[in-house]
N, CA, C, O and the ligand as a Tripos MOL2 file, in Angstrom:
@<TRIPOS>MOLECULE
protein
  277   275    70     0     0
PROTEIN
NO_CHARGES

@<TRIPOS>ATOM
      1 N         115.2470  108.8980   78.1540 N.3       1 MET1
      2 CA        115.3510  109.5080   79.4810 C.3       1 MET1
      3 C         116.3890  108.7700   80.3230 C.2       1 MET1
      4 O         116.6440  107.5830   80.1190 O.2       1 MET1
      5 N         116.9570  109.4630   81.2310 N.am      2 ALA2
      6 CA        118.0140  108.8990   82.0480 C.3       2 ALA2
      7 C         117.5140  107.6900   82.8370 C.2       2 ALA2
      8 O         116.6660  107.8140   83.7210 O.2       2 ALA2
      9 N         118.0380  106.5590   82.5120 N.am      3 GLN3
     10 CA        117.7320  105.3010   83.2030 C.3       3 GLN3
     11 C         116.2460  104.9440   83.1930 C.2       3 GLN3
     12 O         115.8180  104.0420   83.9130 O.2       3 GLN3
     13 N         115.4760  105.6350   82.3960 N.am      4 GLY4
     14 CA        114.0540  105.3280   82.2690 C.3       4 GLY4
     15 C         113.2710  105.4830   83.5500 C.2       4 GLY4
     16 O         112.2360  104.8450   83.7380 O.2       4 GLY4
     17 N         113.7550  106.3140   84.4130 N.am      5 ARG5
     18 CA        113.0800  106.4490   85.6960 C.3       5 ARG5
     19 C         111.9110  107.4190   85.6470 C.2       5 ARG5
     20 O         110.9690  107.3280   86.4340 O.2       5 ARG5
     21 N         111.9950  108.3470   84.7040 N.am      6 LYS6
     22 CA        110.9270  109.3270   84.6080 C.3       6 LYS6
     23 C         109.8520  108.8010   83.6600 C.2       6 LYS6
     24 O         110.1190  107.9580   82.8040 O.2       6 LYS6
     25 N         108.6500  109.3040   83.8260 N.am      7 GLY7
     26 CA        107.5710  108.9330   82.9420 C.3       7 GLY7
     27 C         107.6920  109.6540   81.6210 C.2       7 GLY7
     28 O         108.6210  110.4320   81.4050 O.2       7 GLY7
     29 N         106.7470  109.3920   80.7380 N.am      8 LYS8
     30 CA        106.7630  110.0640   79.4410 C.3       8 LYS8
     31 C         106.5870  111.5660   79.5960 C.2       8 LYS8
     32 O         107.1040  112.3650   78.8150 O.2       8 LYS8
     33 N         105.8420  111.9170   80.6270 N.am      9 LEU9
     34 CA        105.7330  113.3180   80.9990 C.3       9 LEU9
     35 C         106.2270  113.4570   82.4230 C.2       9 LEU9
     36 O         105.9870  112.5940   83.2660 O.2       9 LEU9
     37 N         106.9130  114.5460   82.6790 N.am     10 ASN10
     38 CA        107.3220  114.7940   84.0440 C.3      10 ASN10
     39 C         106.2590  115.6060   84.7640 C.2      10 ASN10
     40 O         106.0780  116.7950   84.5040 O.2      10 ASN10
     41 N         105.5850  114.9620   85.6430 N.am     11 TYR11
     42 CA        104.5900  115.6840   86.4260 C.3      11 TYR11
     43 C         105.2330  116.2130   87.6930 C.2      11 TYR11
     44 O         106.1220  115.5930   88.2760 O.2      11 TYR11
     45 N         104.7610  117.3640   88.0920 N.am     12 ARG12
     46 CA        105.1760  117.8660   89.3930 C.3      12 ARG12
     47 C         104.2990  117.2180   90.4540 C.2      12 ARG12
     48 O         103.1520  116.8500   90.1980 O.2      12 ARG12
     49 N         104.8450  117.0910   91.6150 N.am     13 CYS13
     50 CA        104.0810  116.5210   92.7080 C.3      13 CYS13
     51 C         103.0310  117.5320   93.1780 C.2      13 CYS13
     52 O         103.3790  118.6280   93.6190 O.2      13 CYS13
     53 N         101.7570  117.1680   93.0870 N.am     14 PRO14
     54 CA        100.7110  118.1230   93.4650 C.3      14 PRO14
     55 C         100.7470  118.4620   94.9500 C.2      14 PRO14
     56 O         100.4300  119.5820   95.3500 O.2      14 PRO14
     57 N         101.1310  117.4990   95.7440 N.am     15 ARG15
     58 CA        101.1360  117.7570   97.1880 C.3      15 ARG15
     59 C         102.2630  118.7180   97.5550 C.2      15 ARG15
     60 O         102.0850  119.5910   98.4040 O.2      15 ARG15
     61 N         103.4120  118.5600   96.9230 N.am     16 CYS16
     62 CA        104.5060  119.5050   97.1600 C.3      16 CYS16
     63 C         104.1600  120.8650   96.5820 C.2      16 CYS16
     64 O         104.5070  121.9020   97.1480 O.2      16 CYS16
     65 N         103.4750  120.8480   95.4490 N.am     17 LEU17
     66 CA        103.0990  122.0950   94.8000 C.3      17 LEU17
     67 C         102.2180  122.9470   95.6990 C.2      17 LEU17
     68 O         102.3210  124.1740   95.7130 O.2      17 LEU17
     69 N         101.3520  122.2800   96.4450 N.am     18 MET18
     70 CA        100.4780  122.9920   97.3700 C.3      18 MET18
     71 C         101.2950  123.7110   98.4400 C.2      18 MET18
     72 O         100.8680  124.7230   98.9960 O.2      18 MET18
     73 N         102.4730  123.1670   98.7130 N.am     19 ARG19
     74 CA        103.3510  123.8060   99.7000 C.3      19 ARG19
     75 C         104.4050  124.6640   99.0110 C.2      19 ARG19
     76 O         105.4090  125.0390   99.6150 O.2      19 ARG19
     77 N         104.1640  124.9650   97.7520 N.am     20 GLU20
     78 CA        105.0440  125.8150   96.9660 C.3      20 GLU20
     79 C         106.4430  125.2320   96.8510 C.2      20 GLU20
     80 O         107.4450  125.9470   96.8900 O.2      20 GLU20
     81 N         106.4810  123.9230   96.7090 N.am     21 ILE21
     82 CA        107.7380  123.2410   96.4330 C.3      21 ILE21
     83 C         107.6280  122.6300   95.0480 C.2      21 ILE21
     84 O         106.6690  121.9150   94.7560 O.2      21 ILE21
     85 N         108.6020  122.9070   94.1960 N.am     22 ASP22
     86 CA        108.5640  122.4260   92.8240 C.3      22 ASP22
     87 C         109.3590  121.1250   92.7430 C.2      22 ASP22
     88 O         110.5890  121.1380   92.7050 O.2      22 ASP22
     89 N         108.6440  120.0080   92.7170 N.am     23 MET23
     90 CA        109.3030  118.7060   92.8110 C.3      23 MET23
     91 C         108.7940  117.7960   91.7010 C.2      23 MET23
     92 O         107.5940  117.5390   91.6050 O.2      23 MET23
     93 N         109.7050  117.3100   90.8650 N.am     24 ASP24
     94 CA        109.3200  116.3360   89.8420 C.3      24 ASP24
     95 C         109.0740  114.9910   90.4850 C.2      24 ASP24
     96 O         109.7380  114.6100   91.4490 O.2      24 ASP24
     97 N         108.1050  114.2750   89.9340 N.am     25 MET25
     98 CA        107.8490  112.9340   90.4350 C.3      25 MET25
     99 C         108.5090  111.9030   89.5260 C.2      25 MET25
    100 O         108.8050  112.1710   88.3620 O.2      25 MET25
    101 N         108.7250  110.7480   90.0750 N.am     26 LEU26
    102 CA        109.2330  109.6240   89.3020 C.3      26 LEU26
    103 C         108.0790  108.7050   88.9380 C.2      26 LEU26
    104 O         107.0330  108.7180   89.5870 O.2      26 LEU26
    105 N         108.2760  107.9120   87.9030 N.am     27 TYR27
    106 CA        107.2180  107.0520   87.4040 C.3      27 TYR27
    107 C         107.5670  105.5930   87.6660 C.2      27 TYR27
    108 O         108.6540  105.1280   87.3240 O.2      27 TYR27
    109 N         106.6420  104.8920   88.2690 N.am     28 ASP28
    110 CA        106.8020  103.4610   88.5030 C.3      28 ASP28
    111 C         106.0790  102.7020   87.4050 C.2      28 ASP28
    112 O         104.8500  102.6340   87.3830 O.2      28 ASP28
    113 N         106.8550  102.1360   86.5000 N.am     29 LYS29
    114 CA        106.2690  101.4930   85.3220 C.3      29 LYS29
    115 C         105.4120  100.2870   85.7070 C.2      29 LYS29
    116 O         104.3580  100.0570   85.1150 O.2      29 LYS29
    117 N         105.8560   99.5340   86.6760 N.am     30 ASP30
    118 CA        105.1290   98.3110   87.0750 C.3      30 ASP30
    119 C         103.7690   98.6280   87.6720 C.2      30 ASP30
    120 O         102.7700   97.9780   87.3650 O.2      30 ASP30
    121 N         103.7500   99.6390   88.5280 N.am     31 ALA31
    122 CA        102.4930   99.9880   89.1840 C.3      31 ALA31
    123 C         101.6910  101.0100   88.3880 C.2      31 ALA31
    124 O         100.5440  101.3070   88.7240 O.2      31 ALA31
    125 N         102.3090  101.5560   87.3130 N.am     32 ASP32
    126 CA        101.6820  102.6110   86.5150 C.3      32 ASP32
    127 C         101.2680  103.7900   87.4050 C.2      32 ASP32
    128 O         100.1610  104.3180   87.3040 O.2      32 ASP32
    129 N         102.1750  104.1680   88.2550 N.am     33 GLU33
    130 CA        101.9040  105.2590   89.1800 C.3      33 GLU33
    131 C         103.0910  106.2080   89.2460 C.2      33 GLU33
    132 O         104.2360  105.8330   88.9930 O.2      33 GLU33
    133 N         102.7850  107.4180   89.5840 N.am     34 TYR34
    134 CA        103.8320  108.4030   89.8160 C.3      34 TYR34
    135 C         104.0500  108.5240   91.3110 C.2      34 TYR34
    136 O         103.1160  108.4110   92.1050 O.2      34 TYR34
    137 N         105.2810  108.7530   91.6740 N.am     35 TYR35
    138 CA        105.5420  108.9190   93.0940 C.3      35 TYR35
    139 C         106.5690  110.0030   93.3380 C.2      35 TYR35
    140 O         107.4000  110.3170   92.4850 O.2      35 TYR35
    141 N         106.4850  110.5560   94.5190 N.am     36 CYS36
    142 CA        107.3240  111.6810   94.8990 C.3      36 CYS36
    143 C         108.2820  111.2270   95.9870 C.2      36 CYS36
    144 O         107.8850  110.5960   96.9670 O.2      36 CYS36
    145 N         109.5440  111.5580   95.7940 N.am     37 LEU37
    146 CA        110.5460  111.1350   96.7740 C.3      37 LEU37
    147 C         110.5230  112.0150   98.0110 C.2      37 LEU37
    148 O         111.0350  111.6450   99.0680 O.2      37 LEU37
    149 N         109.9240  113.1780   97.8600 N.am     38 ARG38
    150 CA        110.0120  114.1460   98.9460 C.3      38 ARG38
    151 C         108.9180  113.9250   99.9960 C.2      38 ARG38
    152 O         109.1860  113.9360  101.1970 O.2      38 ARG38
    153 N         107.6700  113.7210   99.5200 N.am     39 CYS39
    154 CA        106.5720  113.6380  100.4780 C.3      39 CYS39
    155 C         105.8750  112.2800  100.4160 C.2      39 CYS39
    156 O         104.8580  112.0780  101.0800 O.2      39 CYS39
    157 N         106.3980  111.3690   99.6440 N.am     40 SER40
    158 CA        105.8700  110.0150   99.4900 C.3      40 SER40
    159 C         104.4580  109.9920   98.9190 C.2      40 SER40
    160 O         103.7000  109.0570   99.1750 O.2      40 SER40
    161 N         104.1020  111.0130   98.1490 N.am     41 PHE41
    162 CA        102.8520  110.9860   97.4030 C.3      41 PHE41
    163 C         102.9300  109.9050   96.3300 C.2      41 PHE41
    164 O         103.9420  109.7680   95.6430 O.2      41 PHE41
    165 N         101.8460  109.1380   96.1940 N.am     42 VAL42
    166 CA        101.7450  108.1530   95.1120 C.3      42 VAL42
    167 C         100.4030  108.3210   94.4450 C.2      42 VAL42
    168 O          99.3850  108.4510   95.1250 O.2      42 VAL42
    169 N         100.3820  108.3220   93.1290 N.am     43 GLY43
    170 CA         99.1090  108.4170   92.4400 C.3      43 GLY43
    171 C          99.2580  108.1060   90.9720 C.2      43 GLY43
    172 O         100.3350  108.2860   90.4020 O.2      43 GLY43
    173 N          98.1950  107.6440   90.3540 N.am     44 ASN44
    174 CA         98.2700  107.4050   88.9220 C.3      44 ASN44
    175 C          98.0820  108.7210   88.1690 C.2      44 ASN44
    176 O          97.8440  109.7710   88.7650 O.2      44 ASN44
    177 N          98.1960  108.6350   86.8510 N.am     45 GLU45
    178 CA         98.2040  109.8400   86.0330 C.3      45 GLU45
    179 C          96.9280  110.6640   86.2240 C.2      45 GLU45
    180 O          96.9620  111.8930   86.2840 O.2      45 GLU45
    181 N          95.8150  109.9540   86.3160 N.am     46 LYS46
    182 CA         94.5230  110.6230   86.4720 C.3      46 LYS46
    183 C          94.4600  111.4290   87.7620 C.2      46 LYS46
    184 O          94.0050  112.5730   87.7910 O.2      46 LYS46
    185 N          94.9240  110.8030   88.8040 N.am     47 GLU47
    186 CA         94.9330  111.4470   90.1220 C.3      47 GLU47
    187 C          95.8020  112.7010   90.1030 C.2      47 GLU47
    188 O          95.4300  113.7480   90.6330 O.2      47 GLU47
    189 N          96.9570  112.5670   89.4840 N.am     48 VAL48
    190 CA         97.8730  113.7000   89.4170 C.3      48 VAL48
    191 C          97.2580  114.8470   88.6320 C.2      48 VAL48
    192 O          97.3490  116.0090   89.0290 O.2      48 VAL48
    193 N          96.6300  114.5050   87.5140 N.am     49 GLN49
    194 CA         96.0190  115.5450   86.6820 C.3      49 GLN49
    195 C          94.8650  116.2210   87.4020 C.2      49 GLN49
    196 O          94.6540  117.4270   87.2710 O.2      49 GLN49
    197 N          94.1250  115.4340   88.1600 N.am     50 ARG50
    198 CA         93.0010  115.9900   88.9050 C.3      50 ARG50
    199 C          93.4990  116.9900   89.9580 C.2      50 ARG50
    200 O          92.9410  118.0780   90.1070 O.2      50 ARG50
    201 N          94.5350  116.6120   90.6710 N.am     51 LEU51
    202 CA         95.0740  117.4870   91.7080 C.3      51 LEU51
    203 C          95.7340  118.7250   91.1150 C.2      51 LEU51
    204 O          95.6580  119.8180   91.6780 O.2      51 LEU51
    205 N          96.3820  118.5340   89.9670 N.am     52 ASN52
    206 CA         96.9970  119.6840   89.3140 C.3      52 ASN52
    207 C          95.9400  120.6510   88.8020 C.2      52 ASN52
    208 O          96.1490  121.8640   88.8170 O.2      52 ASN52
    209 N          94.8200  120.1280   88.3550 N.am     53 ALA53
    210 CA         93.7270  120.9850   87.9000 C.3      53 ALA53
    211 C          93.1790  121.7970   89.0680 C.2      53 ALA53
    212 O          92.8580  122.9770   88.9240 O.2      53 ALA53
    213 N          93.0780  121.1570   90.2140 N.am     54 GLN54
    214 CA         92.6570  121.8520   91.4260 C.3      54 GLN54
    215 C          93.6050  122.9930   91.7600 C.2      54 GLN54
    216 O          93.1920  124.0910   92.1310 O.2      54 GLN54
    217 N          94.8780  122.6960   91.6160 N.am     55 PHE55
    218 CA         95.8890  123.7010   91.9290 C.3      55 PHE55
    219 C          95.7790  124.8960   90.9900 C.2      55 PHE55
    220 O          95.8450  126.0490   91.4180 O.2      55 PHE55
    221 N          95.6090  124.5970   89.6940 N.am     56 ARG56
    222 CA         95.4800  125.6740   88.7140 C.3      56 ARG56
    223 C          94.2810  126.5600   89.0130 C.2      56 ARG56
    224 O          94.3330  127.7800   88.8580 O.2      56 ARG56
    225 N          93.2180  125.9280   89.4390 N.am     57 GLU57
    226 CA         92.0100  126.6680   89.7490 C.3      57 GLU57
    227 C          92.2690  127.6470   90.8990 C.2      57 GLU57
    228 O          91.8500  128.8040   90.8820 O.2      57 GLU57
    229 N          92.9760  127.1210   91.8870 N.am     58 LYS58
    230 CA         93.2570  127.9220   93.0720 C.3      58 LYS58
    231 C          94.0980  129.1450   92.7390 C.2      58 LYS58
    232 O          93.8970  130.2210   93.3010 O.2      58 LYS58
    233 N          95.0410  128.9690   91.8230 N.am     59 TYR59
    234 CA         95.9700  130.0440   91.5280 C.3      59 TYR59
    235 C          95.7640  130.6180   90.1280 C.2      59 TYR59
    236 O          96.6950  131.1020   89.4850 O.2      59 TYR59
    237 N          94.5260  130.5470   89.6850 N.am     60 LEU60
    238 CA         94.2080  130.9740   88.3300 C.3      60 LEU60
    239 C          94.6270  132.4150   88.0730 C.2      60 LEU60
    240 O          95.0960  132.7450   86.9840 O.2      60 LEU60
    241 N          94.4590  133.2590   89.0620 N.am     61 ALA61
    242 CA         94.7010  134.6870   88.8740 C.3      61 ALA61
    243 C          96.0960  135.1030   89.3050 C.2      61 ALA61
    244 O          96.3510  136.2960   89.4670 O.2      61 ALA61
    245 N          96.9990  134.1660   89.4920 N.am     62 ARG62
    246 CA         98.2850  134.5330   90.0720 C.3      62 ARG62
    247 C          99.1580  135.3260   89.1000 C.2      62 ARG62
    248 O         100.0380  136.0710   89.5310 O.2      62 ARG62
    249 N          98.9230  135.1740   87.7960 N.am     63 MET63
    250 CA         99.7370  135.8860   86.8430 C.3      63 MET63
    251 C          99.1580  137.2520   86.4830 C.2      63 MET63
    252 O          99.7560  138.0130   85.7220 O.2      63 MET63
    253 N          98.0090  137.5430   87.0310 N.am     64 VAL64
    254 CA         97.3410  138.8040   86.7220 C.3      64 VAL64
    255 C          97.7630  139.8620   87.7350 C.2      64 VAL64
    256 O          97.6250  139.6810   88.9440 O.2      64 VAL64
    257 N          98.2670  140.9400   87.2240 N.am     65 ARG65
    258 CA         98.5960  142.0490   88.1180 C.3      65 ARG65
    259 C          97.3430  142.8850   88.3220 C.2      65 ARG65
    260 O          96.7610  143.4200   87.3780 O.2      65 ARG65
    261 N          96.9530  142.9780   89.5700 N.am     66 ILE66
    262 CA         95.7190  143.6990   89.8760 C.3      66 ILE66
    263 C          96.0530  145.1660   90.1160 C.2      66 ILE66
    264 O          96.7490  145.5200   91.0670 O.2      66 ILE66
    265 N          95.5400  145.9970   89.2360 N.am     67 THR67
    266 CA         95.8600  147.4220   89.3370 C.3      67 THR67
    267 C          94.6410  148.2590   89.7010 C.2      67 THR67
    268 O          94.7700  149.4080   90.1240 O.2      67 THR67
    269 N          93.4660  147.6820   89.5360 N.am     68 ASP68
    270 CA         92.2410  148.4130   89.9050 C.3      68 ASP68
    271 C          91.7440  147.9380   91.2610 C.2      68 ASP68
    272 O          91.5060  146.7490   91.4720 O.2      68 ASP68
    273 N          91.5940  148.8630   92.1510 N.am     69 PHE69
    274 CA         91.0890  148.4950   93.4680 C.3      69 PHE69
    275 C          89.7750  149.1980   93.7440 C.2      69 PHE69
    276 O          89.1880  149.0140   94.8110 O.2      69 PHE69
    277 ZN        105.6940  115.5390   96.8780 Zn       70 ZN70
@<TRIPOS>BOND
     1     1     2 1
     2     2     3 1
     3     3     4 2
     4     3     5 am
     5     5     6 1
     6     6     7 1
     7     7     8 2
     8     7     9 am
     9     9    10 1
    10    10    11 1
    11    11    12 2
    12    11    13 am
    13    13    14 1
    14    14    15 1
    15    15    16 2
    16    15    17 am
    17    17    18 1
    18    18    19 1
    19    19    20 2
    20    19    21 am
    21    21    22 1
    22    22    23 1
    23    23    24 2
    24    23    25 am
    25    25    26 1
    26    26    27 1
    27    27    28 2
    28    27    29 am
    29    29    30 1
    30    30    31 1
    31    31    32 2
    32    31    33 am
    33    33    34 1
    34    34    35 1
    35    35    36 2
    36    35    37 am
    37    37    38 1
    38    38    39 1
    39    39    40 2
    40    39    41 am
    41    41    42 1
    42    42    43 1
    43    43    44 2
    44    43    45 am
    45    45    46 1
    46    46    47 1
    47    47    48 2
    48    47    49 am
    49    49    50 1
    50    50    51 1
    51    51    52 2
    52    51    53 am
    53    53    54 1
    54    54    55 1
    55    55    56 2
    56    55    57 am
    57    57    58 1
    58    58    59 1
    59    59    60 2
    60    59    61 am
    61    61    62 1
    62    62    63 1
    63    63    64 2
    64    63    65 am
    65    65    66 1
    66    66    67 1
    67    67    68 2
    68    67    69 am
    69    69    70 1
    70    70    71 1
    71    71    72 2
    72    71    73 am
    73    73    74 1
    74    74    75 1
    75    75    76 2
    76    75    77 am
    77    77    78 1
    78    78    79 1
    79    79    80 2
    80    79    81 am
    81    81    82 1
    82    82    83 1
    83    83    84 2
    84    83    85 am
    85    85    86 1
    86    86    87 1
    87    87    88 2
    88    87    89 am
    89    89    90 1
    90    90    91 1
    91    91    92 2
    92    91    93 am
    93    93    94 1
    94    94    95 1
    95    95    96 2
    96    95    97 am
    97    97    98 1
    98    98    99 1
    99    99   100 2
   100    99   101 am
   101   101   102 1
   102   102   103 1
   103   103   104 2
   104   103   105 am
   105   105   106 1
   106   106   107 1
   107   107   108 2
   108   107   109 am
   109   109   110 1
   110   110   111 1
   111   111   112 2
   112   111   113 am
   113   113   114 1
   114   114   115 1
   115   115   116 2
   116   115   117 am
   117   117   118 1
   118   118   119 1
   119   119   120 2
   120   119   121 am
   121   121   122 1
   122   122   123 1
   123   123   124 2
   124   123   125 am
   125   125   126 1
   126   126   127 1
   127   127   128 2
   128   127   129 am
   129   129   130 1
   130   130   131 1
   131   131   132 2
   132   131   133 am
   133   133   134 1
   134   134   135 1
   135   135   136 2
   136   135   137 am
   137   137   138 1
   138   138   139 1
   139   139   140 2
   140   139   141 am
   141   141   142 1
   142   142   143 1
   143   143   144 2
   144   143   145 am
   145   145   146 1
   146   146   147 1
   147   147   148 2
   148   147   149 am
   149   149   150 1
   150   150   151 1
   151   151   152 2
   152   151   153 am
   153   153   154 1
   154   154   155 1
   155   155   156 2
   156   155   157 am
   157   157   158 1
   158   158   159 1
   159   159   160 2
   160   159   161 am
   161   161   162 1
   162   162   163 1
   163   163   164 2
   164   163   165 am
   165   165   166 1
   166   166   167 1
   167   167   168 2
   168   167   169 am
   169   169   170 1
   170   170   171 1
   171   171   172 2
   172   171   173 am
   173   173   174 1
   174   174   175 1
   175   175   176 2
   176   175   177 am
   177   177   178 1
   178   178   179 1
   179   179   180 2
   180   179   181 am
   181   181   182 1
   182   182   183 1
   183   183   184 2
   184   183   185 am
   185   185   186 1
   186   186   187 1
   187   187   188 2
   188   187   189 am
   189   189   190 1
   190   190   191 1
   191   191   192 2
   192   191   193 am
   193   193   194 1
   194   194   195 1
   195   195   196 2
   196   195   197 am
   197   197   198 1
   198   198   199 1
   199   199   200 2
   200   199   201 am
   201   201   202 1
   202   202   203 1
   203   203   204 2
   204   203   205 am
   205   205   206 1
   206   206   207 1
   207   207   208 2
   208   207   209 am
   209   209   210 1
   210   210   211 1
   211   211   212 2
   212   211   213 am
   213   213   214 1
   214   214   215 1
   215   215   216 2
   216   215   217 am
   217   217   218 1
   218   218   219 1
   219   219   220 2
   220   219   221 am
   221   221   222 1
   222   222   223 1
   223   223   224 2
   224   223   225 am
   225   225   226 1
   226   226   227 1
   227   227   228 2
   228   227   229 am
   229   229   230 1
   230   230   231 1
   231   231   232 2
   232   231   233 am
   233   233   234 1
   234   234   235 1
   235   235   236 2
   236   235   237 am
   237   237   238 1
   238   238   239 1
   239   239   240 2
   240   239   241 am
   241   241   242 1
   242   242   243 1
   243   243   244 2
   244   243   245 am
   245   245   246 1
   246   246   247 1
   247   247   248 2
   248   247   249 am
   249   249   250 1
   250   250   251 1
   251   251   252 2
   252   251   253 am
   253   253   254 1
   254   254   255 1
   255   255   256 2
   256   255   257 am
   257   257   258 1
   258   258   259 1
   259   259   260 2
   260   259   261 am
   261   261   262 1
   262   262   263 1
   263   263   264 2
   264   263   265 am
   265   265   266 1
   266   266   267 1
   267   267   268 2
   268   267   269 am
   269   269   270 1
   270   270   271 1
   271   271   272 2
   272   271   273 am
   273   273   274 1
   274   274   275 1
   275   275   276 2
@<TRIPOS>SUBSTRUCTURE
     1 MET1         2 RESIDUE 1 A MET
     2 ALA2         6 RESIDUE 1 A ALA
     3 GLN3        10 RESIDUE 1 A GLN
     4 GLY4        14 RESIDUE 1 A GLY
     5 ARG5        18 RESIDUE 1 A ARG
     6 LYS6        22 RESIDUE 1 A LYS
     7 GLY7        26 RESIDUE 1 A GLY
     8 LYS8        30 RESIDUE 1 A LYS
     9 LEU9        34 RESIDUE 1 A LEU
    10 ASN10       38 RESIDUE 1 A ASN
    11 TYR11       42 RESIDUE 1 A TYR
    12 ARG12       46 RESIDUE 1 A ARG
    13 CYS13       50 RESIDUE 1 A CYS
    14 PRO14       54 RESIDUE 1 A PRO
    15 ARG15       58 RESIDUE 1 A ARG
    16 CYS16       62 RESIDUE 1 A CYS
    17 LEU17       66 RESIDUE 1 A LEU
    18 MET18       70 RESIDUE 1 A MET
    19 ARG19       74 RESIDUE 1 A ARG
    20 GLU20       78 RESIDUE 1 A GLU
    21 ILE21       82 RESIDUE 1 A ILE
    22 ASP22       86 RESIDUE 1 A ASP
    23 MET23       90 RESIDUE 1 A MET
    24 ASP24       94 RESIDUE 1 A ASP
    25 MET25       98 RESIDUE 1 A MET
    26 LEU26      102 RESIDUE 1 A LEU
    27 TYR27      106 RESIDUE 1 A TYR
    28 ASP28      110 RESIDUE 1 A ASP
    29 LYS29      114 RESIDUE 1 A LYS
    30 ASP30      118 RESIDUE 1 A ASP
    31 ALA31      122 RESIDUE 1 A ALA
    32 ASP32      126 RESIDUE 1 A ASP
    33 GLU33      130 RESIDUE 1 A GLU
    34 TYR34      134 RESIDUE 1 A TYR
    35 TYR35      138 RESIDUE 1 A TYR
    36 CYS36      142 RESIDUE 1 A CYS
    37 LEU37      146 RESIDUE 1 A LEU
    38 ARG38      150 RESIDUE 1 A ARG
    39 CYS39      154 RESIDUE 1 A CYS
    40 SER40      158 RESIDUE 1 A SER
    41 PHE41      162 RESIDUE 1 A PHE
    42 VAL42      166 RESIDUE 1 A VAL
    43 GLY43      170 RESIDUE 1 A GLY
    44 ASN44      174 RESIDUE 1 A ASN
    45 GLU45      178 RESIDUE 1 A GLU
    46 LYS46      182 RESIDUE 1 A LYS
    47 GLU47      186 RESIDUE 1 A GLU
    48 VAL48      190 RESIDUE 1 A VAL
    49 GLN49      194 RESIDUE 1 A GLN
    50 ARG50      198 RESIDUE 1 A ARG
    51 LEU51      202 RESIDUE 1 A LEU
    52 ASN52      206 RESIDUE 1 A ASN
    53 ALA53      210 RESIDUE 1 A ALA
    54 GLN54      214 RESIDUE 1 A GLN
    55 PHE55      218 RESIDUE 1 A PHE
    56 ARG56      222 RESIDUE 1 A ARG
    57 GLU57      226 RESIDUE 1 A GLU
    58 LYS58      230 RESIDUE 1 A LYS
    59 TYR59      234 RESIDUE 1 A TYR
    60 LEU60      238 RESIDUE 1 A LEU
    61 ALA61      242 RESIDUE 1 A ALA
    62 ARG62      246 RESIDUE 1 A ARG
    63 MET63      250 RESIDUE 1 A MET
    64 VAL64      254 RESIDUE 1 A VAL
    65 ARG65      258 RESIDUE 1 A ARG
    66 ILE66      262 RESIDUE 1 A ILE
    67 THR67      266 RESIDUE 1 A THR
    68 ASP68      270 RESIDUE 1 A ASP
    69 PHE69      274 RESIDUE 1 A PHE
    70 ZN70       277 GROUP 0 **** ****
């Protein structure tokens, strides 16, 4: 990876995602945390996954076209 700044996986920032902004986070190897340059979110992998799971739950039906009313 370029300059080793990104983590093994590129997580999107959950806080930006909630505002419909698609922002990759950077990984801090020393602190073992991911951080976002845009909104200054900081969290470890577990925290990020938890928030992303929340987001998925919220928008679970977003890909479904509702045709029956
Ligand atoms: Zn962010």
